[in-house]
C-alpha positions as CSV (number, residue, x, y, z in Angstrom):
1,M,95.1,107.6,120.2
2,Y,96.2,109.1,117.7
3,A,99.2,109.7,115.9
4,V,100.9,112.6,113.4
5,I,102.5,111.3,110.4
6,V,104.8,113.0,106.9
7,S,103.9,111.5,103.8
8,G,104.8,113.1,100.5
9,G,106.3,116.3,102.6
10,K,103.5,116.8,104.0
11,Q,102.4,115.8,108.3
12,Y,98.9,114.4,108.5
13,R,97.5,114.1,112.4
14,V,95.8,110.4,111.7
15,V,92.9,108.4,113.9
16,E,92.5,104.8,113.0
17,G,89.3,104.2,110.6
18,D,90.3,107.8,109.1
19,V,90.6,107.7,105.5
20,L,93.0,110.5,103.5
21,K,94.0,111.1,100.8
22,V,98.2,111.5,100.6
23,E,100.7,111.9,97.9
24,K,100.8,108.8,94.4
25,I,101.4,105.5,96.9
26,V,103.3,102.8,94.4
27,A,101.4,99.9,96.3
28,D,98.0,97.8,94.8
29,Q,94.7,98.7,96.0
30,G,94.2,96.2,98.4
31,A,97.6,96.3,100.3
32,T,99.0,97.3,103.2
33,V,101.1,99.7,103.8
34,N,103.4,101.1,107.1
35,L,104.2,104.4,107.4
36,D,106.8,104.8,109.8
37,R,107.3,108.6,109.3
38,V,105.8,108.8,112.6
39,L,106.4,112.6,114.5
40,M,103.9,112.0,117.4
41,V,101.6,108.9,118.8
42,A,99.3,110.5,121.4
43,D,97.1,108.2,124.0
44,G,95.5,110.0,126.2
45,D,97.8,111.6,128.3
46,A,100.5,109.8,127.4
47,I,102.2,111.8,124.3
48,K,105.5,109.9,123.2
49,V,106.8,112.7,120.7
50,G,110.4,111.7,118.8
51,T,113.2,113.3,117.5
52,P,112.6,114.0,114.3
53,Y,111.2,110.5,114.1
54,L,109.7,108.1,116.8
55,A,111.7,105.0,117.6
56,G,109.9,102.1,117.1
57,G,106.6,104.3,115.7
58,N,104.3,102.5,112.9
59,V,101.0,103.9,111.9
60,T,99.6,100.4,109.3
61,A,97.1,102.1,106.3
62,T,95.2,99.7,103.3
63,V,95.3,101.5,99.2
64,K,91.5,102.4,99.0
65,S,91.9,103.6,96.0
66,H,94.3,105.5,93.9
67,G,93.3,108.9,91.6
68,R,93.6,112.2,90.3
69,G,92.9,115.0,91.9
70,E,91.3,118.1,90.9
71,K,92.6,120.2,87.5
72,I,95.2,123.6,88.5
73,K,94.6,126.3,86.1
74,I,98.6,127.9,85.4
75,V,97.9,130.7,84.2
76,K,101.3,133.4,82.3
77,M,101.4,136.7,81.0
78,R,103.3,139.0,80.7
79,R,101.3,142.3,80.2
80,R,102.7,144.5,76.9
81,K,104.4,142.2,75.8
82,H,102.2,140.0,73.6
83,Y,102.4,137.0,75.8
84,R,100.4,134.8,77.2
85,K,101.1,131.1,78.8
86,R,98.1,128.1,80.1
87,T,98.7,124.9,81.4
88,G,97.2,122.6,84.1
89,H,98.2,119.8,86.4
90,R,96.4,117.0,87.7
91,Q,98.2,115.7,91.1
92,S,97.8,112.3,91.2
93,Y,97.1,110.5,94.9
94,T,96.2,107.2,96.9
95,E,93.9,106.6,99.3
96,L,94.2,105.6,102.5
97,Q,92.2,104.2,105.1
98,I,94.2,103.8,108.3
99,T,94.2,100.7,110.9
100,G,96.4,100.5,113.3
101,I,98.2,102.1,114.8
102,A,101.6,101.4,117.0
103,G,104.5,103.5,118.8
C-alpha cells in the first residue's frame, strides 16, 4: 500500500515505514503529524484518486528530527561591468517517518 502526498509544494510517494525529508513543519521532535493532502492511495489493484485531494485520505507520520540541508552557493556576475556578488542558502527541513496510511 502506498500514497502520494503533497507537502511544501512537492509531491512524495510514501510507503509505511519510509523516512523522508520535507519542508520544515512546525512540530516538536517525536510528535505525530497528520498529512491530509493526499492525492492518491493504492492498495494492490485498488487505486483511489482524488480531485485534487482524496476525501478521507490521511497519512500519519512521526517527526524524527529537524535540520538544515547542504549549502547552495549563488554567484551573480555581469561581465565587463565590475559586478560580482556571492551568497549562500541552507534550506531547513523536517525528517518524517511514515507510520500509517488511511484512505
